C-alpha positions as CSV (number, residue, x, y, z in Angstrom):
1,M,-230.0,-205.4,-106.9
2,R,-227.3,-205.6,-109.4
3,E,-228.1,-206.6,-113.1
4,M,-227.7,-210.3,-114.3
5,T,-224.5,-210.9,-116.1
6,N,-224.5,-212.5,-119.5
7,D,-222.7,-215.7,-118.0
8,T,-225.6,-215.7,-115.9
9,R,-228.3,-215.2,-118.7
10,I,-226.8,-218.6,-120.6
11,A,-226.5,-220.5,-117.4
12,L,-230.0,-219.9,-116.5
13,E,-231.2,-220.8,-119.9
14,K,-229.7,-224.3,-119.7
15,I,-230.7,-224.9,-116.0
16,Q,-234.3,-224.1,-116.2
17,P,-235.2,-227.0,-118.2
18,I,-233.6,-229.3,-115.9
19,A,-234.9,-227.4,-112.7
20,Y,-238.1,-227.6,-113.8
21,E,-238.2,-231.5,-114.6
22,L,-236.3,-231.6,-110.9
23,N,-239.0,-229.2,-109.7
24,I,-236.7,-226.8,-108.7
25,D,-237.5,-223.1,-108.7
26,V,-234.5,-221.5,-110.1
27,R,-233.7,-217.7,-110.8
28,A,-230.9,-215.4,-110.4
29,D,-229.8,-211.7,-110.3
30,G,-226.3,-210.1,-110.2
31,S,-224.9,-211.6,-106.9
32,F,-227.0,-214.8,-106.3
33,L,-228.5,-218.2,-108.0
34,Y,-231.4,-218.9,-105.7
35,C,-232.5,-222.7,-105.9
36,D,-235.7,-223.1,-104.2
37,G,-235.1,-219.7,-102.3
38,Q,-231.4,-220.9,-101.2
39,P,-229.1,-218.2,-102.1
40,I,-225.7,-219.5,-103.6
41,G,-223.1,-216.6,-104.2
42,I,-222.3,-216.2,-108.1
43,G,-221.2,-212.9,-108.0
44,C,-218.3,-213.1,-110.5
45,N,-219.1,-216.7,-111.9
46,S,-218.5,-217.7,-115.5
47,T,-221.3,-219.9,-117.2
48,Y,-219.9,-223.0,-116.3
49,A,-219.5,-221.8,-112.7
50,T,-223.0,-221.2,-112.2
51,I,-224.0,-224.3,-114.1
52,N,-221.8,-226.1,-111.4
53,E,-223.5,-224.4,-108.7
54,F,-227.0,-225.5,-109.8
55,L,-226.0,-229.1,-110.2
56,G,-224.8,-229.5,-106.6
57,Y,-227.8,-227.8,-105.4
58,A,-230.0,-230.2,-107.3
59,F,-227.5,-233.1,-106.6
60,L,-228.1,-233.0,-103.0
61,R,-231.6,-232.1,-103.0
62,M,-232.1,-235.4,-105.0
63,C,-229.8,-237.2,-102.3
64,Q,-232.5,-236.0,-99.6
65,R,-235.4,-236.9,-101.5
66,E,-234.3,-240.5,-102.9
67,Y,-234.0,-243.3,-101.1
68,R,-231.3,-244.9,-102.9
69,F,-229.1,-242.2,-101.6
70,E,-229.9,-242.0,-98.4
71,E,-227.2,-244.3,-96.7
72,G,-224.3,-242.9,-98.7
73,M,-225.0,-239.3,-98.3
74,A,-224.8,-239.6,-94.5
75,E,-221.2,-240.6,-95.0
76,A,-220.1,-238.2,-97.5
77,K,-220.2,-234.9,-95.2
78,E,-217.1,-233.6,-96.8
79,L,-219.0,-233.7,-100.2
80,Q,-221.9,-231.8,-98.7
81,E,-219.6,-229.3,-97.5
82,A,-217.9,-228.3,-100.6
83,I,-221.3,-228.1,-102.3
84,K,-222.6,-225.8,-99.6
85,R,-219.4,-223.7,-99.9
86,Y,-221.2,-220.8,-101.5
87,W,-224.5,-221.1,-100.0
88,I,-225.7,-218.1,-97.9
89,S,-227.7,-218.4,-94.8
90,K,-230.6,-215.9,-94.3
91,A,-228.7,-214.0,-91.5
92,A,-225.9,-213.5,-93.9
93,L,-228.3,-212.3,-96.7
94,E,-229.7,-209.8,-94.6
95,K,-226.4,-208.3,-93.6
96,I,-225.6,-208.4,-97.3
97,R,-228.8,-206.4,-98.2
98,K,-228.2,-204.1,-95.4
99,A,-224.9,-203.0,-96.3
100,G,-226.3,-202.2,-99.6
101,E,-224.5,-204.7,-102.0
102,V,-227.8,-206.2,-103.4
103,E,-231.5,-205.3,-103.0
């Protein structure tokens, strides 16, 4: 597993208090941000970009759980697709691990 960059370390310091309050399990390594186990690619991200990836995940999660967002999010497919752009499926993650890029 690649070491976490300094940018990622700083991002996690900012993210973790928010994640705690939203009951989102968050961690990272040198390649991925993991939000509730969902790997999100952050290989060369800045602190800003990593925080944005977390905020996108948190927003979609809140939309799924909060009644006030349900109707509007059904219509916002483009937004959902944009937020999920760097999310890695379990199958893709396995292929990446087998290729030896991450552990």
